C-alpha positions in Angstrom: 0.0 0.0 0.0 1.2 3.5 -0.9 1.9 5.9 2.0 0.6 8.9 0.2 -1.6 9.5 -2.9 -1.6 12.2 -5.5 -4.2 13.9 -7.6 -5.1 11.6 -10.5 -4.5 8.4 -8.5 -7.2 5.7 -8.6 -7.5 4.0 -5.3 -9.8 1.5 -3.6 -12.2 3.4 -1.3 -15.0 2.2 1.0 -17.9 4.7 0.3 -20.2 4.8 3.3 -23.9 4.0 2.9 -26.1 6.9 3.7 -29.5 6.5 5.3 -31.8 6.9 3.6 -29.7 5.7 0.7 -29.7 8.2 -2.3 -30.9 6.3 -5.3 -27.9 6.6 -7.6 -25.1 7.1 -5.1 -22.3 4.5 -5.0 -21.6 2.9 -1.7 -19.2 0.1 -0.5 -15.8 -0.7 -1.9 -15.2 0.9 -5.3 -12.3 2.3 -7.2 -12.2 6.1 -6.9 -10.3 8.9 -8.6 -8.5 11.3 -6.2 -9.4 14.8 -7.3 -7.8 16.7 -4.4 -4.1 16.3 -4.0 -3.4 14.2 -0.9 -0.2 16.2 -0.3 -2.0 19.4 0.5 -2.1 20.4 4.2 -5.9 20.2 4.2 -7.2 17.1 6.1 -9.8 16.3 3.5 -9.8 14.4 0.2 -12.2 14.8 -2.7 -13.0 11.6 -4.6 -15.1 10.7 -7.7 -16.2 7.0 -7.8 -15.7 4.8 -10.7 -18.4 2.5 -12.1 -18.4 -0.3 -14.7 -19.0 0.9 -18.2 -21.4 -2.0 -18.7 -24.8 -2.7 -17.1 -25.8 -6.1 -15.7 -26.7 -7.3 -19.2 -23.3 -6.4 -20.7 -24.7 -3.4 -22.5 -22.6 -0.2 -22.6 -24.1 2.4 -20.3 -25.1 5.7 -21.7 -22.4 8.2 -20.6 -23.0 11.9 -20.1 -20.5 14.4 -21.4 -19.1 14.9 -17.9 -18.3 11.2 -17.4 -14.7 10.1 -18.1 -14.4 6.6 -19.7 -11.4 4.5 -18.7 -10.6 1.4 -20.7 -8.9 -1.7 -19.4 -6.6 -1.6 -22.5 -5.2 1.8 -21.3 -5.5 0.9 -17.5 -4.8 -2.8 -17.2 -4.9 -2.5 -13.4 -8.6 -1.8 -13.5 -10.8 -4.9 -13.2 -12.9 -3.8 -16.2 -13.8 -0.9 -18.6 -15.0 1.8 -16.3 -16.0 5.5 -16.1 -15.4 8.2 -13.6 -18.7 9.6 -12.2 -17.6 13.2 -12.0 -21.2 14.1 -11.1 -20.8 12.3 -7.8 -17.8 14.0 -6.2 -17.6 13.5 -2.5 -15.4 14.9 0.3 -14.1 12.7 3.1 -11.6 13.0 6.0 -8.1 12.0 4.8 -7.9 9.3 7.5 -10.8 7.5 5.7 -8.3 6.3 3.0 -7.8 2.6 3.9 -7.7 1.2 0.4 -4.8 0.6 -1.8 -3.4 2.2 -4.9 -4.7 0.9 -8.2 -3.1 3.2 -10.9 -2.8 6.8 -12.0 -4.5 8.6 -14.9 -2.4 9.6 -17.8 -1.8 13.4 -18.2 -4.3 13.5 -21.0 -7.0 11.9 -18.9 -6.2 14.1 -15.9 -6.7 17.2 -18.2 -10.0 15.6 -19.5 -11.1 15.0 -15.9 -10.5 18.7 -15.1 -12.5 19.9 -18.1 -15.3 17.5 -17.3 -15.3 18.5 -13.7 -15.7 22.2 -14.7 -18.7 21.1 -16.8 -20.2 19.2 -13.9 -19.8 22.2 -11.6 -21.3 24.4 -14.4 -18.2 26.6 -14.5 -18.0 26.9 -18.3 -19.5 30.4 -18.5 -17.3 31.6 -15.6 -14.2 30.2 -17.3 -15.3 31.6 -20.7 -15.7 35.1 -19.1 -12.3 34.9 -17.5 -10.7 33.9 -20.7 -12.5 36.6 -22.7 -11.4 39.2 -20.2 -7.8 38.0 -20.4 -7.9 38.1 -24.2 -9.4 41.6 -24.2 -6.7 42.8 -21.8 -3.9 41.2 -23.9 -5.3 42.7 -27.1 -5.5 46.1 -25.5 -1.9 45.8 -24.2 -0.7 44.8 -27.7 -2.6 47.6 -29.3 -1.1 50.1 -26.8 2.4 48.8 -27.4 1.9 49.0 -31.2 0.6 52.6 -31.0 3.5 53.6 -28.7 6.0 52.1 -31.1 4.3 53.5 -34.1 4.3 57.0 -32.5 8.0 56.7 -31.6 8.8 55.6 -35.2 6.7 58.4 -36.7 8.4 60.9 -34.3 11.8 59.8 -35.3 11.0 60.1 -39.0 9.6 63.6 -38.6 12.5 64.8 -36.4 14.6 67.4 -38.2 17.9 66.1 -39.6 21.1 67.9 -39.0 
């Protein structure tokens, strides 16, 4: 068992059963994606459970855009093709980690998880606003630099020669 875990690690976790049990919430021992870096000084962890990609009849489940599929061919440590349920993120005390390390997401899948998590948390418009403001600020700065250089160039051309 690993002594510490990092963001992007998939671990075994025993999700507690809540009473009354929410209809679609995972409970019991399941693989989970660690979303909150275990090395931070905070005493909590944030997890998203994994579920099988197939239903009890072997049919592929219908995934939402905020679900992250993980295939056994890419993650042979997983027991089957799975997906991360980023719509069921949960916070627990760090001392609740009693399970073992399974594997770690690739950098590409970590980035995909972050994007899908932003969608789950309905942050797309906020992120878009931030990006647009940064682009406007950058364009304004570039225009001001261009105008300043153009003014300096024009001034030097118009300066009397000796």
